[in-house]
C-alpha positions in Angstrom: -4.9 -6.6 8.0 -2.5 -5.4 5.1 0.9 -4.9 5.7 3.7 -4.0 4.0 7.5 -3.8 3.0 9.0 -0.3 3.2 9.6 -0.3 0.1 6.2 -0.9 -1.1 5.1 2.0 0.4 7.9 4.0 -0.9 7.3 3.2 -4.3 3.5 4.7 -4.4 4.5 7.6 -2.2 6.6 8.9 -5.1 4.4 7.6 -8.0 4.0 10.9 -10.3 0.3 11.7 -11.8 0.1 11.3 -15.1 1.1 14.4 -17.5 -2.6 15.4 -18.0 -0.9 19.0 -19.8 0.2 16.9 -22.5 -2.7 17.1 -24.9 -3.1 15.2 -28.3 -3.0 17.7 -30.5 -0.1 16.9 -32.4 -0.7 12.9 -32.2 -2.0 10.8 -34.7 -3.2 7.3 -35.0 -0.1 6.2 -35.8 2.3 8.0 -33.8 2.2 9.5 -30.4 4.8 12.3 -30.2 5.1 13.2 -26.6 7.8 12.0 -24.4 9.7 11.1 -27.4 14.0 10.7 -27.0 16.9 11.6 -28.8 19.0 9.1 -29.6 21.8 10.9 -30.1 21.5 13.2 -26.8 19.6 10.1 -24.3 21.9 8.7 -21.6 20.5 5.5 -19.5 20.0 7.1 -15.5 21.1 5.5 -12.4 20.1 6.0 -9.0 22.2 8.7 -8.2 23.9 11.3 -11.0 27.4 10.4 -9.7 26.9 6.4 -10.3 29.6 4.8 -12.5 28.4 1.6 -12.2 28.5 -1.6 -14.6 26.0 -1.5 -17.2 24.6 -5.2 -17.1 21.5 -7.3 -19.2 20.3 -10.8 -20.4 22.4 -13.1 -22.4 21.4 -11.5 -26.2 21.5 -15.3 -27.5 19.1 -16.3 -25.4 17.1 -13.0 -25.5 16.6 -13.8 -29.2 15.7 -17.1 -29.0 12.8 -16.9 -26.2 11.7 -14.0 -28.6 12.1 -16.2 -31.6 9.8 -19.4 -30.0 7.3 -16.2 -29.6 7.6 -16.6 -26.0 7.8 -13.2 -23.6 11.1 -13.3 -21.8 10.9 -12.8 -18.4 13.9 -11.4 -16.0 15.4 -12.1 -12.7 18.2 -10.3 -10.9 20.6 -13.1 -9.5 22.4 -11.9 -6.5 25.7 -13.0 -5.6 26.9 -13.7 -1.4 28.3 -10.0 -0.9 24.6 -8.8 -2.4 25.8 -7.9 -5.5 24.6 -9.0 -9.4 25.8 -12.2 -9.9 23.6 -12.9 -13.7 21.0 -11.3 -15.1 18.3 -14.8 -15.5 15.9 -14.6 -18.2 13.5 -17.0 -19.0 10.4 -17.5 -21.1 7.0 -17.1 -19.5 5.1 -20.0 -18.9 1.1 -20.0 -18.1 1.9 -19.7 -14.5 4.1 -17.5 -14.3 3.7 -14.7 -12.0 6.0 -11.5 -12.9 5.9 -7.4 -12.8 5.7 -5.5 -16.0 7.2 -2.1 -16.1 6.8 0.0 -19.4 7.2 3.2 -20.2 10.9 3.7 -18.8 12.3 5.2 -21.9 10.7 8.8 -20.6 12.2 8.2 -17.0 15.5 8.0 -17.8 15.9 4.0 -17.7 15.7 3.0 -21.7 19.3 1.9 -23.7 19.4 2.2 -27.2 22.7 1.2 -27.2 21.3 -2.7 -26.3 19.0 -4.4 -23.8 21.6 -3.3 -20.9 20.7 -0.8 -17.8 23.1 0.0 -14.4 23.4 -2.5 -11.6 22.5 0.3 -9.4 19.2 0.3 -11.3 18.7 -3.3 -11.0 19.6 -3.5 -8.0 17.2 -1.2 -6.7 14.5 -2.5 -8.4 14.9 -6.2 -7.9 14.9 -4.8 -4.2 11.2 -2.2 -4.8 9.7 -5.8 -6.6 10.6 -8.4 -4.3 11.0 -11.9 -3.4 9.0 -14.9 -3.4 8.0 -16.7 -0.3 10.6 -19.1 -1.0 13.4 -16.6 -1.3 13.7 -15.9 -4.8 13.3 -12.8 -6.5 10.4 -12.0 -8.4 10.3 -12.6 -12.0 9.3 -8.8 -14.4 9.2 -7.5 -17.5 11.1 -4.4 -18.8 11.2 -3.3 -22.6 14.7 -2.0 -22.5 16.0 -5.6 -20.9 12.8 -7.8 -23.0 12.5 -6.4 -26.9 14.8 -7.8 -28.9 
């Protein structure tokens, strides 16, 4: 019998259906025109509206090195003893790497036009949902906000 964590069930229960009402009449072969952002007014969302936690991300030079070498950068959130984020670890994808890919986050408020940075509240929640490996390590993930240099 298949069992699952409550966080996984919550995630699936809260998935929204695709926005089918958005036609492609105004799109072209070169550009999708829906769900675009305005860089002047775009604000990165926190888990709750009144949160003012730190904005963090991977080391920019480590990210650049991975991308320059033609590798896919994968992220892992490392937590300290008190459960707070200690480090945003970034490493190149290896053939055997297992990871989650999370995309289209900009349309949901989880992009950042100012850099490869996200709120600690969002990264903490994301890593909780993704989970840990059998050995207790945080699972690797790819998210465009942190991974595209």
